[in-house]
C-alpha positions in Angstrom: 51.8 106.5 293.2 48.2 106.8 292.2 46.8 110.2 291.3 44.4 111.8 293.8 40.9 111.4 292.4 39.1 114.8 292.8 35.4 115.7 292.5 34.5 119.4 291.9 31.2 120.6 293.4 30.0 124.2 292.7 26.8 125.6 291.3 28.7 128.1 289.2 30.1 126.5 285.9 32.7 129.3 285.6 34.1 128.4 289.0 34.2 124.7 288.1 36.0 125.6 284.8 38.5 127.7 286.7 39.2 124.9 289.2 39.6 122.4 286.4 42.1 124.8 284.7 44.0 125.4 287.9 44.1 121.8 289.1 43.9 119.7 286.0 47.5 120.2 285.0 48.9 118.7 288.2 50.5 115.3 287.6 49.2 113.9 290.9 45.6 115.0 290.6 42.9 113.5 288.3 39.6 115.4 288.1 37.1 112.5 287.9 33.8 114.5 287.9 31.8 117.6 288.5 28.5 118.4 290.3 26.4 121.5 290.4 24.7 120.8 293.8 24.8 118.5 296.8 22.4 115.9 295.3 24.5 115.6 292.2 27.6 115.4 294.4 26.2 112.4 296.3 25.4 110.6 293.1 28.8 111.4 291.6 30.6 110.1 294.7 28.9 106.8 294.3 29.8 106.7 290.6 33.3 108.0 290.3 34.6 107.2 293.9 36.8 110.3 294.5 39.5 110.5 297.1 38.7 114.2 297.8 35.6 116.3 297.2 36.1 120.1 296.8 32.7 121.3 298.0 31.0 124.7 297.8 28.7 125.5 300.7 26.0 127.7 299.2 24.2 125.8 296.4 20.6 125.2 295.3 18.7 121.9 295.7 21.1 120.6 298.4 23.7 122.8 300.0 27.3 121.7 300.6 26.8 121.5 304.4 24.0 118.9 304.0 26.0 117.0 301.4 29.1 117.0 303.6 27.1 115.6 306.5 25.7 112.8 304.4 29.0 111.9 302.7 31.0 111.8 305.9 28.4 109.7 307.7 29.0 106.9 305.2 31.6 104.2 305.3 34.7 104.7 303.1 33.7 108.4 302.7 36.0 110.7 300.6 37.7 113.6 302.3 35.9 116.9 301.9 37.5 120.3 301.5 35.0 123.2 301.8 35.1 126.0 299.4 34.1 129.3 300.9 34.3 133.1 300.4 34.5 133.7 304.2 37.3 133.1 306.7 34.9 132.7 309.6 31.4 131.5 308.9 29.0 129.4 311.0 28.3 127.1 308.0 32.0 126.5 307.6 32.2 125.6 311.3 29.2 123.2 310.9 30.9 121.5 307.9 34.0 121.0 309.9 32.1 119.4 312.7 30.3 117.2 310.2 33.7 115.8 309.2 35.2 118.1 306.5 38.9 118.0 306.7 39.4 121.7 306.2 38.5 124.6 304.0 40.0 126.9 301.4 38.9 130.3 300.2 37.6 130.7 296.7 40.2 133.5 296.1 43.1 131.3 297.2 46.0 130.8 294.8 46.1 127.6 292.7 49.1 126.4 294.8 47.1 126.9 298.0 44.1 124.9 296.7 46.3 122.2 295.3 48.2 122.0 298.6 44.9 121.6 300.5 43.8 118.7 298.2 47.2 117.0 298.6 47.2 117.5 302.4 43.7 116.0 303.0 44.4 113.1 300.6 47.5 112.4 302.8 45.3 112.5 305.9 46.4 115.9 307.1 43.7 118.5 308.0 43.8 121.9 306.4 43.1 124.1 309.4 45.5 126.1 311.5 44.9 126.7 315.2 44.5 130.4 314.6 41.6 129.7 312.1 40.0 127.3 314.6 40.0 129.9 317.3 38.5 132.5 314.9 35.7 130.1 313.9 35.0 129.3 317.5 34.8 133.0 318.4 32.3 133.4 315.6 29.7 131.2 317.4 27.1 132.8 319.6 27.9 132.9 323.4 24.8 131.0 324.4 25.6 128.3 321.8 29.2 128.1 323.1 28.0 127.5 326.7 25.6 124.7 325.7 28.2 123.1 323.4 31.0 123.5 326.1 28.9 121.5 328.6 28.2 118.7 326.1 31.8 118.6 324.9 33.1 118.3 328.4 30.8 115.4 329.1 32.1 113.6 325.9 35.7 114.2 326.8 35.1 112.8 330.3 34.9 109.4 328.5 38.6 109.6 327.8 41.3 108.1 330.0 43.9 110.5 331.4 46.6 110.2 328.7 44.0 110.2 326.0 42.6 113.5 327.3 46.1 114.9 327.4 46.7 113.9 323.8 43.3 115.4 322.8 44.2 118.7 324.3 47.5 118.8 322.4 45.7 118.0 319.1 43.5 120.9 320.0 46.6 123.1 320.2 47.4 122.1 316.6 50.4 120.0 317.4 51.7 117.1 315.1 52.1 113.6 316.5 55.8 114.2 316.8 55.3 117.4 318.8 52.7 115.8 321.1 55.2 112.9 321.7 57.9 115.3 322.7 55.5 117.3 325.0 54.0 114.3 326.7 57.2 112.2 326.8 55.8 109.2 324.8 56.6 107.6 321.5 55.0 108.8 318.2 53.5 105.3 317.9 51.8 105.7 321.3 50.4 109.1 320.3 49.0 107.6 317.1 47.4 104.8 319.1 45.8 107.4 321.5 44.5 109.5 318.6 42.9 106.4 317.1 41.3 105.5 320.4 40.0 109.0 320.9 38.3 109.0 317.5 36.8 105.5 318.1 35.5 106.3 321.7 34.1 109.7 320.7 32.8 108.6 317.2 35.0 111.2 315.4 36.6 110.7 312.0 39.5 113.1 311.9 41.8 115.4 314.0 39.8 118.5 313.1 36.8 117.1 315.0 39.1 116.3 318.0 40.4 119.9 317.9 37.0 121.4 317.7 35.7 119.3 320.6 38.6 120.5 322.7 37.9 124.1 321.7 34.2 123.7 322.4 35.0 122.3 325.9 37.1 125.4 326.7 40.1 123.2 327.7 42.6 125.4 326.0 41.4 128.4 328.0 42.5 126.5 331.1 46.2 126.9 330.1 
């Protein structure tokens, strides 16, 4: 099994050193580079081709949000895990909508940060339903109303069963749990998830979940 290629992005050299110390000893993680701002991160990604980028949000020159948006809009983009000091922050929410696979707090334990890197490298988002709801509540009411209308229009593009699957993804269920709830095979659920992402131009389950939350579908029971 190949080691997970990890790029560290933070403007504080002490933070980067701490992350290297915490994560560098793991047998399945290889730290392939560092960057002090978003612009350096974009260059580094093109050079060292990481599997995962651990990205700070607040940085000079180019912030982590802008860098995440640019990275995730490219083909063969690495997964991005946002580093933040806040549980609920509008910039974190924007980063997740831009395609970040999740976030970890800067004061998280080494095991938690390492677990997040491993999870997103395996294709699993690092975002609990409770945290998603907390982030959604953080948005302004007027913004939520506008976003809800747009999200509902986008979800109207889905066929009936695709929409059902999308709602269950929004509830934080795994493919196996969705299969049991909707009485279909896991393979069928996976196919629906892929079709949802293709139809709606999304690149991971976090974005599906946020879209369902934005649309207010979970409030309908």
